[in-house]
N, C-alpha and C positions, 0 to 999 in steps of 0.2 A: 504494500500500500504506500503510495506517495504521500509524503508529509507536506501539508499546505505551507507551513513556515519555510520549508526549504524551496518549495516552488516559488515563493515570493522572492527569495534570494536569487533564484535563476532568472526571474523576470527582471529584477533590478540589474543583474549583470548584462542582460540583453539590452537594456536601456542605456547603461552607463559605460560599459566596455571594459572596466577594470575592477578587480576585486577591491583595490584600495578605495575607489570611489563608492562602491557598494557599502563597504565597512563604515566609511565616514557618514554616509546618508542615513544608515540604520543604527548607528552607534554601537557597532560591533568592532572587534579587532579583525584585521585581515586574516589572521590565522584561523579565527573562529568561522569566518565566512568560507574559507577554503575547506575546512573540515566538514562543514555542513553540506557543501556542494559535493564533496567526495562521498558522503553518505547517500546523497540523492542519486549519484551515479550508480552506487551499489543497488539502491532500491529500483532504479530504472532498468538495470541489467545491460545497459549499453553506454558507450562513452558519450558524455555530454559536453566535455571541454577538450580542447586541443591546447597543449602547453608548448609555447615556443620561447625558450629562454625564461624570462620572468613574466612574460605576458601570457594571457589565455584568451581563447576565442571559442565561441560555441560551435559545436559540430552541427551538421544538418539535423540530427536527432535532437540536439540541444535547442536549436532555434524552433523546431516544431513543438517541443515540449513547453518552451517559453510562451508560445502563442496559446497553447491550451491553458497555461497558468493564468494568463490574462482573463480568459473566459471564466475559469474556475473562481478567481478572486471576485470578479464582477457578480457571479451568481451567489457567492457567499454574502456579499453586501445586500443583495435582494432578499435572501433568506432571512438575514438579521432584521431587516425592516419589516418583513411579514410577521416574524415572531413578536416584535414589539407592538405591531398593530393589533395583535390578538389580545393584548393586555388592556386593562381599563386605565385610560389616561396616560399622559406622558410623565416620565420620572427619570431621574438620574442625570448624570453630567453629559454635556455636549461641549466639546472643545472647539473654540472659534478663533481663527487667526484673522488679523486685520492690519492695515497700515494706519498711521496716526490720524490723518485727516478724517478717514471714515470712522475711526474710533470716537472721534469727538462729535462729528456731525450726524451720524446715522445710528450707531450702535446704542447710545443711551435711550433713545425713543423706542427702539426695537426691544431692548431689555425690559423696559417698563411694561410694554405690552405683554411680553412673555411671562413676566412675573405675575401680572394680573390674571391672565387667562390660563396659564399652566404653572401653578406654583410648585408642582413637583419636579419640574425641569430645572436643571442647574447649569446655565450657560457659564462657561469658563473662558474668558477672553485673554488672548496673548497678542501683543504686537509682534509682527514678523515681516521681514522684507518680502515683497511679492515674489522675488526670485527664488526664495527658499520654500515657498508654499507647496509646490509639487512634491518635493522630497518629504515634507512633513505629513502631507496627506497620505501618500503611498506608504509611508512608514507607520501610519496609524497614530502619529503624535497629534494630529488635528482631525476633526470630523468635517469641518466646513471652514471656508475662508473667504475673505474679501480680497480681491486682487485688482490690479488695474493695468491698462496700457495706454499709450499715447499715439496720436498721429506721428508718424516717423519711427515709432518703436512698437510694432505689433507684437502681441504675445506669441511665443512659439506653441505649437500643438504639443500637449503633454499626454502621452499614452496613459491609460488607466484613470483619467480624470474627466469629469463633465463640468462645463462652465455654462452659466446662464447670465445674460446681461442684466444689470441692475439699474444703472443710471449713467448719464453722460454730462460732462461739465465743460465750460470754456476754460481756456488758458489765457492769462493776462500778461502783458508786458508791464513791469513795474519800474518806474523811473522817477526822478525828481525834476526832469526837464520837459516832461510832457511829450516825450517821443511817442509817435503813433505807429511806428512800423519797425520791425526788427532790422531792416536794411539801414535805418537811420542810426543804428547803434554800433556800426562797424568799428569805429575808433574808440569806443568806450570800454572800460573794464566791465567784466561780467561776474556775477555771483551765481554759481551753479551748485547743484547737489554734488554729493560725493561721487567720485569716479566709480563706474560700475553699476550705478543705479539707472533705472529707466528714465527718471527725471533728468539726470545728467545727459544721457544719450539723446533725449528729446531736444534739450537746449542746443547741444552741439549740432545735431542734424538740422534743426530749424534754421540755425545761423548759416550752415553750409548751403542749405537750399536757397539762401539769400545772398550767396556769393562770397562768404567769408567764414573763417574759423574764429570763434570767440576768444578774446584774450581773457583767460580765466584768472581772476585775482583771489577769490575766496571760494571754498567748497563747504557748503552748509546744507544740512538736510531739513532742519526745522524752519518752516515757512515764516513764522512770526519773527524769528531771528533774521531771516533773509530780508524781510520788509524793514526791520530796524536798521540793517546794514545799508539798504538802499537809501533810507532816510538820512543816514549819516554820510551820504555821498560816496559810498564805496563801490558803486557800480549799478548796473541794471540787472534784471532777472526776469525769468519766465516762471509764473506761479499759477497753479490750477485754482479754480474758483473756490473750492473748499478750503484752500490754504490762504486765500486773499481776504481774510476776515479782519475787520477793524484795523486797516492800514494806518500808519502815522499820517499826520495832517499834510506833510510835505510830499507824500508819495502819490503819484498819479498812476492809476491802473487803466490800461487800454486793452479792451477785449480783442483777441486775435481769432483768426479762422483756424485755430488748432483746438482739438478736443482731447480730453482724457475720459476714458470709459472705465467704469467700475463693474466688476463681474463677481458672481458667487461661484465658488469652485468646491467640488467634493468628489469623492471617489466614484468612479463609474459603477452603476448598479445601485447607488444609494438614493436614486430619484424618489422611490416610494417609501423611503424610511420616514416614519411619521415625524420624528424630531427634525430631520433635515427639511422636510417640506413645510413644517410649522415655522421654523426659523426663517426660511426663505420668504414665506408670506409676510412675516413680521418685518423683515428688512425692507421689503418692497413698500410696505405702508409707511416706513420711517424715512423714506427718501425726502429731503427738503423740497418744497413745492417749486423752488426756483430752478431746480435742476431738470434736465431732460430725462424722463424716466422711460423704462422699458417694461411693459406688462409681461 
């Protein structure tokens, strides 16, 4: 009998390509991952991995089994949802990942609704970089998460996950000089998010689309701090609508034709999970009226 936990490791190896990256994503040691995959090979009765020096790759049988593992894991999510649906009422914990602006603008209202309508449900919220959400969901560290992408920075397709659109917001150019277009800021210093984030990539690519690479002076993730730095004359910045709250008096915000989209993500097969569907409905009701919503 094939062990589901080992099938999950094989699926992750098919996605990530190295045992080290699987170990890091699932909080195992590389030796533990190798040992469990070796046991899976014995269970399967055929070679699943080919070792070339320090690297491994899946054999044709390994790739085929990894595809079956994806289906098995999805069906297990569906079964778990059906079992919960057979009980009376929602109860227990549900781990939710989010990025900071959604945590401030959307989640509190949703949590109030959930507490009033489903007092037995215990949402547990953690801030997480959207780039890390797929790993956390597939590893079972989260049950549901809010993620986002931008024009110029679309989200990659993540195997094993389902995403639903939640809302859409404008991106603003923040300055003290009343600049109305990115192209007018070619010679100005820029305040961007930390390198490697989607917001940083969006700013750089938006500037490049206007014919220049921004001269980055500061790298700051927290948008209230970015606005304070703009007010202090430290540069200009691009800020999504949910981050452009209560700007300092000297800061001028100009709406651009750039959008940020927020989505709900969870493991494939969890669509009918009562807690997931209930939280999804609460999140949709909690979207601020000024944002573009998706039913």
